[in-house]
C-alpha positions, -999 to +999 in steps of 0.1 A: -004-003-001+013+036-007+026+056+022+035+092+024+058+109+051+058+144+065+089+154+081+087+184+104+119+205+101+104+241+106+120+246+142+147+273+146+162+252+176+170+281+198+186+258+225+214+249+194+226+285+203+232+287+162+221+304+132+224+270+109+188+256+111+184+230+135+185+194+114+214+207+095+238+200+119+255+173+109+260+135+127+283+114+112+293+137+087+259+147+071+232+168+078+207+149+105+179+153+084+199+132+056+201+106+079+164+102+086+157+107+051+178+077+042+154+057+059+125+077+049+130+066+011+132+033+017+096+030+036+078+058+019+071+065-017+067+105-012+083+125+011+072+163+022+092+184+044+078+209+059+103+243+066+104+279+076+100+310+057+137+317+047+154+286+050+169+282+012+195+262+026+174+237+044+154+233+011+183+227-012+195+202+015+160+178+014+160+181-023+142+167-046+115+161-021+089+180-020+087+212+007+059+227+022+064+263+042+051+265+075+043+303+070+036+313+110+058+284+139+018+277+153+029+242+170+037+206+150-001+199+148-001+232+126+029+225+109+018+188+096-016+210+083+007+228+064+018+198+042-016+184+038-025+204+006+005+192-014-010+155-006-045+161-017-064+131-028-035+112-012-053+073-012-021+058+011-008+064+048+006+090+058+035+091+085+043+128+104+078+124+116+105+150+130+135+160+114+151+164+148+146+125+156+171+116+127+177+079+139+147+065+136+156+028+110+140+019+084+128-013+100+111+006+126+091+026+101+079-008+086+069-022+117+047+014+119+033+009+088+027-025+093+008-017+127-017+000+108-035-030+096-050-034+131-054+001+139-067+034+125-040+053+141-004+040+152+022+060+173+059+055+181+064+046+217+096+044+241+106+034+278+137+060+281+162+052+315+148+087+321+112+094+311+117+127+332+090+150+310+077+128+284+042+123+280+031+092+292+013+064+267-021+052+287-034+019+273-065+003+274-066-039+287-066-046+252-033-031+246-047-003+228-036+032+230-066+050+252-047+088+259-015+103+261-009+121+293+018+155+295+037+149+321+024+181+337-011+171+339-004+136+344-013+121+384+016+105+401+002+073+389+003+082+354+042+095+359+051+062+369+040+046+336+072+042+312+055+040+282+065+079+268+050+091+235+076+096+207+054+118+190+053+103+154+019+094+143+003+075+112-029+074+099-050+071+067-045+103+046-082+113+047-086+104+088-052+125+093-065+157+071-096+160+093-080+156+128-053+182+119-080+204+104-097+198+141-070+203+164-077+233+190-047+255+205-062+261+239-039+258+258-012+273+280+010+280+250-017+283+224+000+263+202-018+234+177-001+196+188+002+170+167-003+146+202-038+157+201-055+138+175-049+106+196-077+119+220-096+130+183-093+096+170-105+083+207-135+101+206-146+087+173-144+055+185-114+046+162-085+024+175-051+035+183-018+011+182+018+019+196+047+004+183+076+004+207+114+009+197+146+022+215+153+048+230+179+056+206+164+056+180+134+077+188+152+105+212+150+142+201+179+163+196+174+197+205+209+210+222+248+204+211+249+183+244+222+157+228+235+166+193+270+148+207+251+115+226+236+114+197+270+116+174+284+090+198+255+065+191+261+068+157+300+065+156+295+036+178+270+018+154+299+024+119+323+013+141+305-019+151+293-023+114+333-020+104+349-044+124+321-071+119+325-069+082+366-078+090+382-040+094+410-044+119+406-010+147+433-012+175+416+017+195+377+017+181+371+042+201+392+069+186+386+062+154+359+088+136+342+075+108+313+094+078+283+079+075+295+071+040+330+054+051+339+025+031+364-003+049+371-037+033+379-065+052+415-068+065+421-031+063+442-019+094+431+015+115+453+027+141+440+055+168+432+082+163+418+086+130+392+107+114+376+106+081+353+129+063+331+121+032+335+102+006+367+078+012+370+044+006+401+018+016+405-012+003+420-045+014+450-049+034+457-010+035+471+002+069+460+037+077+480+049+110+477+070+135+461+107+136+458+106+099+430+131+086+409+110+049+385+131+032+370+124-006+398+099-009+406+065-022+434+043-010+440+011-024+449-022-018+482-024+011+489+010+010+504+024+035+487+055+051+505+078+079+511+085+110+500+121+109+493+123+070+463+141+056+448+127+025+425+156+006+393+151-014+406+138-051+431+122-039+438+084-052+464+059-034+475+031-060+481-003-045+515-008-019+522+030-021+535+048+011+522+084+023+542+092+056+541+119+083+532+154+079+524+142+043+492+160+026+480+152-006+447+172-028+436+161-059+469+139-064+472+106-076+502+084-057+514+057-084+513+019-074+546+015-051+554+049-052+563+071-020+561+103-004+572+094+032+581+129+049+571+170+051+553+168+019+533+187+001+512+173-030+483+193-049+470+187-080+499+164-092+500+127-104+530+105-096+541+076-118+544+046-101+576+036-079+586+072-076+604+081-044+596+119-035+621+133-011+614+149+022+604+188+021+589+187-015+562+208-024+544+210-056+537+248-064+503+245-079+486+278-073+495+305-090+470+329-070+443+327-097+445+293-111+458+256-106+481+239-124+492+204-126+523+188-115+535+153-134+561+131-121+570+103-142+575+066-131+606+057-111+613+093-111+634+108-079+625+140-065+652+152-040+646+165-004+635+202-004+624+205-041+599+231-051+580+216-085+563+252-102+535+240-116+524+234-147+557+211-143+567+175-158+592+155-145+600+125-168+602+087-162+634+077-139+645+111-135+667+124-109+661+158-093+686+169-073+679+181-040+669+217-031+661+224-069+633+249-077+623+235-111+603+256-136+604+239-169+601+203-181+626+176-173+633+151-196+631+112-193+666+099-174+675+131-172+693+148-140+679+183-129+697+207-105+682+243-101+699+257-069+728+284-063+763+273-064+782+272-029+812+290-022+834+284+004+852+313+019+885+302+044+888+324+072+856+339+070+836+318+097+836+325+135+868+322+152+857+307+183+880+333+207+875+328+242+847+350+258+833+361+223+803+349+213+787+340+175+764+372+179+799+396+192+816+380+157+782+394+138+790+430+152+827+426+144+813+416+108+787+451+108+817+470+118+841+455+092+816+464+063+806+429+058+768+436+059+770+463+038+758+465+000+782+454-027+803+434+011+814+400+011+783+388+029+760+402+003+780+384-024+778+348-001 
């Protein structure tokens, strides 16, 4: 049977203390609402997201789904009602969910929809460790929901009930539209509450059921503290799934994964690694401690780190090595190639078996445009070399340490581009007793060696 979802996302999230819409705060490297949408898309054939006025960033984030605008923030029932005109004539079920409840699974949504077969209205409920001020779900002897009692209005006996309302509801489109239109705002806040549809359904003699799910799925996120708790839950799930798939983590609690991190069996992750979006790592690769990867592909048996950074567009071919304090961006490091120390390679292609010496950089940006550097197979780039792009270093070429390479180097050639060393006997510090090098420098200044045209300038 067809089913549609309305996702309420118009809230400002003032407790977040942020100018960003609440549902755009990230979990596992993507906005929390995209987590919810991923589950919704697996179970619902149509989605309408309710946003507030002037939220273009949020509208873009939920594309290509339909968007309804709640012009005035008058409560959750009012927000859901704003979406109903877009579902006019819809013959299926409609569920109302919340953008700040991003961790509801597709399996739970499936159970919610299945429960509609035996009830006119179904809601999600949970048994939190601390029920706090959640509304309590009061059930009848037959297990159906009798009513929802808000904590402030509950008796002591009702407050002792552990089953709490999570706010999500599901009903036939025609019924839900009618109940939403009948919700009143005669309460302390003057708002229209979605939970009131339960009483309206019961007043018609309709059957109201509940589906129970874990607190970790149904807990809302309203503050940065709650966001951090949810992030920890997401990370724990991602790590467990990775290890179940054959990934070795030496200190799992220190590894930060992204929702789309793709790790093959027999990948080894050392402690304190951060994965941003768009990373895949093939079997046998080792990511060593304190490395940061984003938008990169690491192929089989490669070694990354420690203290390495791979930025978007980077491809590390099989058996290649990226060492400590090495950064790559939009660069392909060929099979078996090595860049082991203190190096920046940006907008570059490095051939198989090439060796990049310590302190090498590609000067890829001229202040306006990016330019590429190409290094051939088996080339050797000496330490402290600057490769000024666009430039090509041929296969098996050798570049002397300390060079600034500005023109192409042919295959099998030796290139040296540095000033010639000069040595002047007897001009060093004499190491006289009681004198310091600074004294000798002062003496050199008095002798005129620091003046224009002096020996120091010639050196």
